[in-house]
Each structure stands twice: as C-alpha cells, then as structure tokens.
C-alpha positions in Angstrom: 169.3 147.2 131.9 166.7 147.8 129.1 164.7 144.7 128.0 164.7 144.8 124.2 163.0 141.4 123.7 159.2 141.5 124.2 157.7 138.5 126.1 155.2 136.1 124.5 152.4 137.7 126.5 153.5 141.1 125.3 153.5 139.9 121.6 150.0 138.4 122.1 148.7 141.8 123.5 150.3 143.7 120.6 148.6 141.4 118.0 145.3 141.9 119.7 145.8 145.7 119.7 146.6 145.7 115.9 143.9 143.2 114.9 141.7 144.8 112.2 144.3 147.3 111.0 145.2 147.1 107.3 148.4 145.4 106.4 150.0 148.7 105.2 149.3 150.4 108.5 150.3 147.3 110.5 153.7 147.6 108.9 154.1 151.1 110.2 153.2 150.1 113.8 155.5 147.0 113.7 158.4 149.1 112.4 158.0 151.7 115.1 157.6 149.0 117.8 160.8 147.3 116.6 162.7 150.6 116.7 161.5 151.4 120.3 162.3 147.8 121.4 165.9 148.2 120.3 166.5 151.7 121.6 164.3 152.1 124.7 163.0 148.6 125.5 159.7 146.8 125.0 158.1 148.5 128.1 158.4 151.9 126.5 157.3 150.5 123.2 154.2 149.0 124.8 153.5 152.4 126.4 153.7 154.1 123.0 151.3 151.6 121.5 148.9 152.0 124.4 148.9 155.7 124.0 148.2 155.2 120.2 144.9 153.5 120.9 142.7 156.2 119.3 145.0 156.4 116.3 144.8 152.7 115.9 141.0 152.8 116.2 140.9 155.4 113.4 143.1 153.1 111.2 140.8 150.1 111.9 137.8 152.1 110.7 139.6 153.4 107.7 140.6 149.9 106.7 136.9 149.2 106.1 136.3 152.1 103.8 137.8 150.6 100.6 138.5 153.2 97.9 137.3 156.0 100.3 140.1 155.3 102.7 142.6 157.8 101.2 140.3 160.9 101.2 138.8 160.2 104.6 142.2 159.3 106.0 143.5 162.7 104.9 140.6 164.5 106.5 141.2 162.5 109.7 144.8 163.5 109.7 143.8 167.2 109.3 141.3 166.9 112.2 143.7 164.9 114.4 146.2 167.8 114.4 143.5 169.8 116.3 141.9 167.0 118.4 142.3 163.2 118.0 138.9 162.6 119.5 137.2 164.8 116.8 139.0 162.8 114.1 137.9 159.5 115.6 134.3 160.7 115.9 134.4 161.8 112.2 135.7 158.5 110.8 133.1 156.6 112.8 130.4 158.9 111.5 131.6 158.2 107.9 131.5 154.4 108.5 127.9 154.7 109.9 126.8 156.6 106.8 128.3 154.1 104.4 126.0 151.2 105.4 127.8 148.6 103.3 131.4 149.6 103.9 132.2 146.1 105.3 131.3 144.7 101.9 132.1 147.9 100.0 129.6 147.8 97.3 131.1 151.0 95.8 133.8 148.8 94.3 131.2 146.5 92.7 129.9 147.1 89.2 128.0 145.2 86.6 127.6 141.5 87.2 129.3 141.7 90.6 126.8 144.2 91.9 124.0 142.0 90.5 125.3 139.0 92.3 125.6 141.0 95.5 122.0 142.2 95.2 120.8 138.7 94.4 122.4 137.3 97.5 121.0 140.1 99.7 117.5 139.6 98.5 117.8 135.8 98.8 119.0 136.0 102.4 116.3 138.5 103.3 113.6 136.4 101.7 114.7 133.2 103.4 115.0 134.8 106.9 111.6 136.7 106.6 109.8 133.6 105.4 111.1 131.6 108.3 110.0 134.2 110.8 106.6 134.5 109.1 105.9 130.7 109.1 106.9 130.5 112.8 104.9 133.7 113.6 107.9 135.4 115.2 106.9 138.5 117.2 110.1 140.2 116.1 109.3 139.9 112.4 108.6 143.6 111.9 111.6 144.6 113.9 113.7 142.4 111.7 112.3 144.1 108.6 112.9 147.5 110.1 116.5 146.6 110.9 117.2 145.3 107.4 115.6 148.4 105.8 117.7 150.7 108.1 120.9 148.8 107.3 120.1 149.2 103.6 119.7 153.0 104.0 116.0 152.9 103.0 114.0 156.2 103.6 110.8 154.2 104.3 108.8 155.7 107.2 105.2 154.4 106.9 105.5 151.6 109.5 102.0 152.3 110.7 100.5 151.4 107.3 100.3 147.6 106.8 99.6 147.9 103.0 102.8 150.1 102.6 104.8 147.7 104.8 103.6 144.7 102.8 104.7 146.5 99.5 108.1 147.2 101.0 108.6 143.6 102.0 107.7 142.5 98.4 110.2 145.0 97.1 112.9 143.7 99.5 112.4 140.3 98.0 113.8 141.6 94.7 117.4 142.2 93.8 116.4 145.5 92.1 115.4 147.0 95.4 118.8 146.2 97.0 120.6 147.6 94.0 118.7 150.9 94.3 119.6 151.1 98.0 123.2 150.4 97.2 123.3 153.2 94.7 121.9 155.5 97.3 125.4 155.3 98.8 126.7 157.3 95.9 125.1 160.4 97.3 126.8 159.7 100.7 130.1 159.1 99.0 129.8 162.4 97.1 128.9 164.3 100.3 131.8 162.8 102.2 134.2 163.7 99.4 132.8 167.3 99.5 133.4 167.4 103.3 137.0 166.3 102.7 137.7 169.2 100.4 137.5 167.4 97.1 134.6 169.6 95.7 135.8 173.1 95.1 137.2 175.6 92.6 140.8 174.4 93.1 140.1 170.7 93.1 137.0 169.8 91.2 134.1 172.3 90.9 130.5 171.3 91.5 131.2 167.6 91.9 134.3 165.5 92.8 136.4 163.8 90.2 134.8 160.5 91.4 131.4 162.1 90.9 131.9 163.2 87.3 133.4 159.8 86.4 130.5 158.0 87.9 128.1 160.3 86.1 129.7 159.5 82.7 129.6 155.8 83.3 126.0 156.0 84.3 125.1 157.9 81.2 126.9 155.3 79.1 125.0 152.5 80.9 121.7 154.3 80.5 122.3 154.8 76.8 123.1 151.2 76.3 120.0 150.2 78.1 117.7 152.5 76.1 119.2 151.2 72.9 118.7 147.6 74.0 115.0 148.0 74.8 112.1 148.7 72.5 108.5 149.8 73.0 105.8 148.0 70.9 102.2 149.2 70.6 99.0 147.5 69.6 99.6 148.2 66.0 103.0 146.4 66.1 104.8 149.7 65.7 108.1 149.6 67.5 110.7 152.1 68.6 113.8 151.8 70.7 113.6 153.6 74.0 116.6 155.7 72.8 114.5 156.9 69.8 111.6 157.8 72.1 113.9 159.6 74.5 115.2 161.7 71.6 111.7 162.9 71.0 110.9 163.8 74.6 112.2 166.6 76.9 114.9 164.2 77.9 116.6 165.6 74.8 118.5 168.8 75.9 117.4 170.6 72.7 113.7 170.0 73.3 114.1 170.8 77.0 115.7 174.2 76.3 113.2 175.0 73.6 110.3 174.4 75.9 111.8 176.3 78.8 112.5 179.3 76.5 108.9 179.2 75.0 107.5 179.3 78.5 109.7 182.2 79.7 109.0 184.2 76.5 105.3 183.7 77.1 105.5 184.9 80.7 107.4 188.0 79.5 104.8 188.8 76.8 102.1 188.5 79.4 103.9 190.8 81.8 104.4 193.5 79.1 100.7 193.2 78.1 99.5 193.7 81.6 102.0 196.3 82.6 103.8 194.1 85.1 107.4 194.6 86.0 110.0 191.8 86.2 112.7 191.3 88.8 115.9 189.2 88.5 116.5 187.9 92.1 119.5 185.9 93.4 119.0 184.0 96.7 121.9 182.3 98.5 122.4 180.3 101.7 124.0 181.5 105.0 127.7 180.9 105.0 127.5 177.8 107.3 126.1 175.9 104.3 129.3 176.6 102.2 132.2 174.1 102.7 135.1 176.0 101.2 136.0 179.7 100.4 136.5 180.1 96.7 139.0 183.0 97.0 141.4 181.3 99.4 140.5 177.6 99.1 140.4 177.4 102.9 137.9 175.3 104.8 134.9 177.2 106.3 134.9 176.7 110.0 131.2 177.5 110.2 130.4 174.6 107.9 132.1 172.1 110.1 130.7 173.6 113.3 127.1 173.3 111.8 127.5 169.6 111.2 128.7 169.5 107.6 125.3 170.2 105.8 124.8 168.6 102.4 123.7 170.3 99.2 120.2 168.8 99.9 120.2 170.5 103.4 121.1 173.8 101.7 118.3 173.3 99.2 115.9 172.6 102.0 116.9 175.8 103.6 116.2 177.8 100.4 112.8 176.0 100.0 111.8 177.1 103.6 112.7 180.7 102.8 110.6 180.4 99.6 107.7 178.8 101.5 107.7 181.5 104.2 107.9 184.2 101.5 104.9 182.6 99.6 102.8 182.4 102.7 103.5 186.0 103.6 102.6 187.2 100.1 99.4 185.1 100.1 98.3 186.7 103.3 99.0 190.2 102.0 97.4 189.5 98.6 100.6 189.9 96.6 100.5 188.1 93.3 103.6 187.1 91.3 104.6 184.6 88.6 107.8 183.6 86.9 110.6 181.0 87.0 113.2 179.6 89.4 116.6 178.3 88.3 118.9 176.4 90.8 122.6 176.1 90.2 125.6 175.2 92.3 128.4 177.3 93.7 131.9 176.0 93.1 131.7 173.8 96.3 128.3 172.3 95.4 126.2 174.5 97.6 123.0 175.5 95.7 121.8 179.0 95.1 118.7 180.3 93.3 118.1 182.7 90.5 114.5 183.8 90.1 112.6 185.9 87.6 109.4 187.2 89.2 106.8 189.4 87.5 104.3 191.4 89.6 102.2 194.5 89.5 104.3 197.7 89.9 102.3 198.7 93.0 103.2 195.5 94.7 106.9 195.3 93.7 108.2 197.1 96.7 106.2 195.1 99.2 107.1 191.8 97.5 110.9 192.5 97.5 110.7 193.7 101.1 109.1 190.5 102.2 111.5 188.3 100.2 114.5 190.2 101.7 113.0 189.8 105.2 112.8 186.0 104.8 116.2 185.8 103.2 117.9 187.5 106.2 115.9 185.8 108.9 118.7 183.3 109.6 122.2 184.7 110.2 121.2 187.9 108.5 123.8 189.9 110.4 126.8 187.8 109.5 129.7 189.2 107.5 129.0 189.3 103.8 125.3 188.7 104.1 124.2 192.1 102.9 126.4 191.7 99.8 125.5 188.3 98.6 122.5 186.8 100.5 119.8 188.6 98.4 120.0 190.7 95.3 117.3 192.1 93.1 117.6 193.8 89.7 114.8 195.3 87.6 114.5 193.8 84.2 114.5 196.1 81.2 112.3 194.8 78.3 114.3 197.0 75.9 117.4 194.9 76.7 115.7 191.5 76.2 114.1 191.3 79.7 113.6 187.9 81.1 114.5 186.0 77.9 117.9 187.6 77.8 118.7 186.6 81.4 117.2 183.1 81.4 118.7 182.0 78.0 122.2 182.0 79.5 121.2 180.2 82.7 119.1 177.6 80.8 122.0 176.8 78.4 124.8 176.8 81.1 122.8 174.4 83.2 121.8 171.9 80.5 124.4 171.5 77.8 126.4 174.7 77.5 125.7 175.3 73.8 123.6 177.8 71.8 120.9 177.1 69.1 123.7 176.5 66.6 125.4 173.9 68.9 128.4 176.3 69.7 129.7 176.7 73.2 128.3 179.9 74.8 131.5 180.9 76.6 133.4 180.3 79.8 131.9 179.8 83.3 133.1 182.4 85.8 132.5 180.0 88.7 134.8 177.2 87.3 136.9 178.8 84.5 135.8 175.9 82.4 134.0 176.2 79.1 130.2 176.0 79.5 130.1 172.5 77.8 132.3 171.0 80.5 130.7 173.1 83.2 127.2 172.0 82.1 128.2 168.4 82.3 129.3 168.9 85.9 126.1 170.8 86.7 124.1 167.8 85.4 126.2 165.4 87.5 125.6 167.6 90.5 121.9 167.8 89.9 121.5 164.1 89.4 123.7 163.0 92.3 121.9 165.2 94.9 118.4 164.9 93.4 117.8 168.7 92.9 115.2 170.1 90.6 116.8 172.7 88.3 113.9 174.6 86.8 110.5 175.4 88.2 107.8 177.8 87.0 105.7 179.7 89.6 102.0 180.7 89.2 102.0 179.3 85.6 99.6 177.2 83.6 99.8 173.4 83.7 102.7 172.2 81.6 101.2 168.7 81.8 98.2 169.9 79.9 100.5 171.7 77.4 102.4 168.5 76.7 99.3 166.2 76.6 97.2 168.4 74.3 100.1 168.6 71.8 99.8 164.8 71.4 96.4 165.2 69.7 96.5 165.0 65.9 92.9 165.4 64.6 89.3 165.4 65.6 89.9 168.0 68.3 86.7 168.8 70.2 85.6 172.5 70.0 86.0 172.8 73.8 89.7 172.1 73.4 90.4 173.7 70.0 91.5 177.2 71.0 93.9 175.9 73.7 95.1 173.2 71.3 95.9 175.7 68.6 97.8 177.9 71.0 99.9 175.0 72.2 100.7 173.7 68.7 101.7 177.2 67.8 104.1 177.4 70.7 102.2 180.4 72.0 102.6 180.1 75.8 101.1 183.5 76.4 97.8 182.7 74.6 97.8 179.2 76.1 98.1 180.7 79.6 95.3 183.2 79.0 92.9 180.6 77.6 93.7 178.3 80.5 92.6 181.0 83.0 95.6 183.3 83.2 98.5 183.4 85.6 97.9 182.2 89.1 94.7 180.5 88.0 95.7 177.4 90.0 92.9 174.9 90.4 90.6 177.1 88.3 92.3 176.3 85.0 90.0 175.3 82.2 91.6 172.0 81.4 93.2 169.5 83.7 94.9 166.1 83.2 92.8 163.1 83.7 94.4 160.3 85.7 93.1 156.7 85.5 93.8 154.0 88.0 95.1 150.8 86.6 95.8 147.3 87.8 97.9 146.9 90.9 101.7 146.7 90.3 103.8 143.7 91.2 104.0 145.0 94.8 100.2 145.1 95.2 100.0 148.9 95.0 97.4 150.7 92.8 98.8 152.5 89.8 97.7 155.8 88.3 98.6 157.3 85.0 97.6 160.2 82.7 95.1 159.0 80.0 93.7 162.2 78.7 92.4 165.7 79.5 89.1 167.0 80.9 87.7 170.5 80.4 85.7 172.4 83.0 83.1 175.1 82.8 81.6 177.3 85.5 77.8 177.2 85.7 76.6 180.7 86.7 75.1 181.1 90.1 71.3 181.1 90.4 69.2 182.4 93.2 68.8 178.9 94.7 72.4 177.7 93.9 75.9 178.9 94.0 78.2 178.9 90.9 79.8 175.5 90.4 82.5 174.0 88.3 81.5 170.9 86.3 83.2 168.6 83.8 82.3 169.7 80.3 84.2 167.2 78.1 86.9 164.5 78.1 89.4 163.7 75.4 91.9 160.9 75.5 95.5 161.7 74.7 97.2 158.4 75.3 96.0 156.5 72.2 98.5 153.7 72.2 99.1 150.9 74.6 102.8 150.1 74.9 104.7 147.1 76.1 108.5 147.2 76.6 110.8 144.3 75.6 114.3 143.5 74.6 115.1 144.6 71.1 114.1 141.7 68.8 112.3 139.7 71.5 109.5 137.5 70.1 105.9 138.8 70.4 104.3 137.5 73.6 107.6 137.4 75.6 107.3 141.1 76.6 107.3 142.3 80.2 105.0 145.0 81.4 107.2 145.2 84.5 109.8 147.1 82.5 107.4 149.9 82.0 107.4 150.2 85.7 111.1 151.1 85.7 112.7 147.7 86.4 116.0 146.9 84.7 114.7 143.4 83.8 111.4 141.6 84.1 110.2 140.6 87.6 109.1 137.0 88.2 105.4 136.4 87.6 105.0 135.6 91.3 106.0 139.2 92.3 108.8 137.8 94.4 111.8 135.7 93.6 110.2 132.6 95.0 106.5 132.3 96.0 105.9 133.3 99.7 104.1 130.8 101.9 100.4 130.5 100.9 99.2 132.1 104.2 101.9 134.8 104.3 99.5 137.7 104.3 97.4 136.1 107.1 100.6 135.6 109.1 101.6 139.3 108.6 98.2 140.4 109.8 98.5 138.2 112.9 102.0 139.5 113.8 101.0 143.1 112.9 98.1 143.1 115.2 
C-alpha cells in the first residue's frame, strides 16, 4: 500500500531542503511534492526532491540576485539542458561577482543608496577603530577582507602610505557608493553573457544599461546645475556652464578631433607620407553572439566569457607588440585610433596611420603579423581580423574617413545638427546608435579616441587659455593654436614623433595634501625648452627657457547661492558633497597612525 501522508520527520526534512528558496519557487516544489504524495507516495516524492538538490541549490542562489534573477535564471535553464553542474557553477560565479547581492544595492537609488553607504562606512569605521585601539594583529587582514568584499581594485598592500589613504577613504560613504556603482559593470557583463546584448535584443548595451546611462546623465546634469565655481574676483559660473565650454560638449569635442586629424593629413601631404585606414578586430572567442544567426558563440563560453575590457586588453597587447617591433626596426608612423563596439559589445579598432612610402609595406606586414598571432588560422580570420586600405587624398583622405566615425561615436549629427544616417551595425539612426555607444564606452571604461605620435594636446589646450602678454618664446606656437592650425602647431612643437623633445611641456605643481593625506598635482602653466649646442667640453643639453602660467584663477566650488565662506574645496576633488573637516566621519583615535605603524611592522 502506498503511503501518501508524509511523516513529521519527513516534513521537517523537506522544509530544511527548501529553506532559502524564493516563495514563488517553493510553491512549485510544494505543488509537485503534493502531486507525487497522492499518486506515488511520499517515499517517491522524497526521492524526487533529493534528486533535485542541484536544481534547488540553483534556485537558492537565484533568490539572492534581486532584479537579475530573471535573466540569470534563463541562462541557467539553458545551461542545465546540457549539464546541471555547469548551470550551478555559473550561477555561483554570478553571485560571487555581485558582491552585494545579499543586500542588492542595484535596487537602491538616491537616498536609499546614500543611507546604505552611510551604514557601511559607519560599521567599517567602528570596527577598524576598535581593532586599532586594541592593536589587533588581524587589522590589515580585516581591511583587506572588507576591500575585497566591496570589489575594490586596490593592490598596494606593501605601501603603508597608500594603505592609510585607502582606510581614510573607506571611512567615507562616498567610497562605498563608488564601489557599489562598480557593480554596474558586472551587471552589464552578466547581461551580455546571458544574450541580452546583441543585434536582435539590444545592440552595444543591454536595455538595463541604456536606461541606467540615461538616468546617470540626468543626475549628472542636475548636479552640474546645482553647483557653481567662484574665483578670487567673485565671478561665478555653474558647473553646467563651464561644462558647455569644455570638450565635454560634443560639439567642441568633435571640432577638436577634426582639427587634429586635418592637421595630421596636411602634414602627411607636405612630407609625401601615405595614409592607411586599418581595421583590427578580436579573435572570435571574444565575441558572445553571432550577428547573422543570433546564436551563442561556443568559443566565447569555452574561453570563460571574456568581457569587453578583456577584448580591449587583447587589442592593446597587439598594438604594444606592433609598436615595439616598429621601434626596433626604425619604422615611424603617426595618426589616430578610434574604438567602437560590435553589436554584442565587443570592441574593435579603426586606425588611420601615416608613414613614409618606403616603410608602408614593412609596417603593414608587422601589424598583420601581430594581429594573426593568436588564433590566426581560425575560420573567418583572414576576412575580418585585419584590413588595410590606402587613403586617397583626392577623395578626402583621413578627414573623410574619420568624420563619419567621430560623429557616429559621439552624437550622431553633422555640423548642422542633422542625423548623419543609419548605423549598419544596429539598423538604428546614428543619434540613437551614438547614445548607445556612449553608454557602452562609459560602462566599460574604454577610451574612444587616441592620437599616436602627435604633439601634446595638453599644451594645445593650455596655451589657448592665454589672452595677452604672450612671451616671445611662446608666441608662434600660441598663434598656431589660436588659429586652429594643428599642422603648424605640430611643426613648431618639434614635429610628429617628437615625444619628449617637444618645445613646450605642461608644468605641474604639487599642492597641499588632499583629505586622504595624499599629495596633489595639477597643471599650472607651461614651460618652454631650448637645446644648448654641444661644445668640445660638453654635450648638447635641454634646459628650461621660460615659464608662463595658464591657470590664472583660483576656483572654489559650492552649492549655487551658498554664502561666501561656506564653500568646500573637497568638491573640486570630485566628491558629491563636502567631506568633514576631520577627513573622516568621526575623528580617529589620537594615536591611530602610531597604532597602524605598530601593527604594520
């Protein structure tokens, strides 16, 4: 006879098995157990539950993932059809990457996130002070553990000054908020692994990613409009007004990039150099999803699900190896690099490089060699891994090529503010596509544009700050910069690939220590150099010829309309609100530094 009524001990065991599973999933298991109890008896039901232990473990982990539960659960379901152990390993890995999934800070915003950070910093401060006062030998292990849990990338544990600065930062809620926001990159990467970033779903970034980007832009704009900078002459501007005048403004950013590209092209024509438009992509194992079919790429998962940052690091290694090889062979080149994403968020590079015609073949051969060094024989590599086209100055040359890539990766509009067309990669108009590119760049921390072998853009920007009383030493370079003549500016600075031999360099001045006890350094002006000709008894040497200040105003940042004297210099260091005057929330013990030294030794 089949026993359909489970015993009290059996019910207790079932409750223990299902403890930690979300109420929705518990309902499924209870319903299935009741059905088996009625039809086959509670012994068979218990056997089914026992055999479902890994499925239950997956559901327990998923119940901790908050709003990520749905997409990770779908991926776990896909993996479990192949192997339940792989699915369990994956969800555990997701939980380990989302350090705060138990408290799920991704669902916290505004004041709730501030309260969470306040509580984290307060608990850390109280615990660390207690250990310091009692000279606990495990103090540094405690700090390391807390930093690891928070997802900090700090790795200078052998430097007491750096460790001390880290501890002071961990006393502030701002530090904990920054670490919490690091989770956004993990979340985006996990959504990408789960198939939510692709041509058929959401190109470049996930739907969550683009929404988060829009909210962040709104918050940033509100902050800039709520803060003002005041100088020693009591002139004040909101940070939003100052931002509009800087290269943070897309219009100014595009204009500067195009001026520099045009200058490089003019230099190339004048010197008889040839230009090459080069496309460099990653091996297929860095791509998550095939665009044509929408199918998952097995190589991507076998390689450990590399992130866009991992793919960017691969491309940088190819570039570094290429640069070293060219340096050893005396091959000189200059130009610009543009980074943009494939539909699934994997970066690829477009480069415009100018070189002497006699060195073109050798330069391209070396670049091709480095590009194919890893998985160079795989299917499709010859077609897409490396491509080089010679630029034709008669058809617009570098300017014609770069104009499109600059616009499509910044705001998607032309000089008249009109959309420049439709993006082939996404089938979206370039305005919407550019917004997604900006979200992708911001989320993964990838630098979009970089010039190679060029003159210092810092000098270009600093010298344009000058208004009058320009010293003769700087005058010719100043005139070139004010006239937007990058070609002449580069020539006067020492030419392409001048490197450290440029005529003018930024002058950095060390200021007072910041609130974390670290020295600060900022640009204050420019210094010009001259080369003294060699004499019989001495070699040629470079010496400072003249200094000119470019930062003529001292600024403090405060809330709009705040009374004079209540301003906070801490805001100029990037804090969302002023830090306490004691550097930490509450003053540490008077002998805290001595105690750190004792424990550290």
